[in-house]
Backbone as JSON Lines, residues from 0, in Angstrom:
{"i":0,"aa":"M","n":[-44.71,86.02,126.14],"ca":[-43.26,85.7,125.8],"c":[-43.27,85.73,123.73]}
{"i":1,"aa":"H","n":[-42.68,85.81,123.09],"ca":[-42.71,86.3,122.45],"c":[-43.31,84.66,121.48]}
{"i":2,"aa":"L","n":[-43.88,84.38,120.27],"ca":[-44.08,82.86,119.89],"c":[-42.64,82.53,119.51]}
{"i":3,"aa":"A","n":[-41.77,82.21,118.7],"ca":[-40.54,82.21,119.09],"c":[-39.57,81.38,120.06]}
{"i":4,"aa":"A","n":[-39.91,82.13,121.19],"ca":[-39.41,81.94,121.99],"c":[-40.38,80.52,121.74]}
{"i":5,"aa":"F","n":[-41.18,80.87,122.33],"ca":[-42.04,80.06,123.12],"c":[-41.92,78.74,121.61]}
{"i":6,"aa":"A","n":[-41.75,79.03,120.54],"ca":[-41.83,77.87,119.81],"c":[-39.81,76.6,119.72]}
{"i":7,"aa":"A","n":[-38.78,77.49,120.64],"ca":[-37.77,77.23,120.25],"c":[-37.85,76.58,121.56]}
{"i":8,"aa":"R","n":[-38.23,76.63,122.56],"ca":[-38.93,76.35,124.09],"c":[-39.35,74.55,123.55]}
{"i":9,"aa":"F","n":[-40.62,74.56,122.85],"ca":[-41.32,73.54,122.47],"c":[-40.34,72.65,121.72]}
{"i":10,"aa":"M","n":[-39.62,73.29,120.64],"ca":[-38.91,72.21,120.4],"c":[-38.0,71.35,121.32]}
{"i":11,"aa":"D","n":[-37.21,72.9,121.46],"ca":[-36.31,72.15,122.1],"c":[-37.09,70.71,123.18]}
{"i":12,"aa":"H","n":[-37.71,71.64,123.76],"ca":[-38.64,70.24,124.61],"c":[-39.09,68.68,124.08]}
{"i":13,"aa":"L","n":[-39.54,69.56,122.62],"ca":[-39.98,68.19,122.2],"c":[-38.42,66.84,121.69]}
{"i":14,"aa":"V","n":[-37.75,67.58,121.3],"ca":[-36.09,66.89,120.62],"c":[-35.69,65.84,122.36]}
{"i":15,"aa":"A","n":[-35.31,66.36,122.56],"ca":[-35.29,66.1,124.06],"c":[-36.23,65.06,125.35]}
{"i":16,"aa":"V","n":[-37.84,65.74,124.8],"ca":[-38.59,63.52,125.03],"c":[-38.69,63.5,123.85]}
{"i":17,"aa":"L","n":[-38.21,63.04,123.27],"ca":[-37.49,62.69,121.25],"c":[-36.5,61.57,122.29]}
{"i":18,"aa":"L","n":[-34.75,61.52,122.05],"ca":[-33.72,61.49,122.66],"c":[-33.8,60.37,123.51]}
{"i":19,"aa":"F","n":[-34.68,60.6,125.28],"ca":[-35.39,60.02,126.01],"c":[-35.86,59.22,126.0]}
{"i":20,"aa":"T","n":[-36.88,58.99,124.88],"ca":[-37.79,57.9,124.74],"c":[-37.2,56.45,124.04]}
{"i":21,"aa":"L","n":[-36.09,57.41,122.46],"ca":[-35.34,55.86,122.13],"c":[-34.33,55.1,122.53]}
{"i":22,"aa":"S","n":[-34.09,56.32,123.64],"ca":[-33.1,55.25,124.44],"c":[-33.15,54.85,125.54]}
{"i":23,"aa":"H","n":[-34.72,55.31,126.04],"ca":[-36.19,54.27,126.46],"c":[-35.94,52.72,125.36]}
{"i":24,"aa":"I","n":[-36.83,52.79,124.6],"ca":[-36.38,51.76,123.81],"c":[-35.2,50.47,123.46]}
{"i":25,"aa":"Q","n":[-33.84,51.54,123.04],"ca":[-33.14,50.78,122.72],"c":[-32.73,50.25,123.9]}
{"i":26,"aa":"M","n":[-33.07,49.99,125.56],"ca":[-32.62,49.04,126.16],"c":[-33.22,48.77,126.41]}
{"i":27,"aa":"Q","n":[-34.68,49.11,126.37],"ca":[-36.24,47.57,127.01],"c":[-35.13,46.66,125.72]}
{"i":28,"aa":"G","n":[-34.9,47.62,123.67],"ca":[-34.75,45.9,123.44],"c":[-32.67,45.69,123.25]}
{"i":29,"aa":"K","n":[-32.46,45.98,123.98],"ca":[-31.33,44.86,124.19],"c":[-31.88,44.54,125.5]}
{"i":30,"aa":"M","n":[-32.38,44.57,126.92],"ca":[-33.15,44.11,127.98],"c":[-33.7,42.24,127.4]}
{"i":31,"aa":"M","n":[-34.57,42.53,126.17],"ca":[-35.13,41.56,125.77],"c":[-34.12,40.26,124.77]}
{"i":32,"aa":"Q","n":[-32.8,41.36,124.1],"ca":[-32.2,40.11,123.78],"c":[-31.34,38.99,124.09]}
{"i":33,"aa":"K","n":[-31.4,39.89,125.16],"ca":[-29.91,39.22,126.71],"c":[-31.49,37.14,127.37]}
{"i":34,"aa":"R","n":[-32.36,37.9,127.31],"ca":[-33.16,36.42,127.2],"c":[-33.81,35.49,126.43]}
C-alpha cells in the first residue's frame, strides 16, 4: 500500500472519529442542560 493512500485513509478515519466524538459530546451536553 502506498504511503499516500495510507495517509488518506488514516486522515479519513481521524475525521470520522472526531465527528463522532463531537456529536457525542453535544448529545451529552444537551442531556445535562435538560436536568
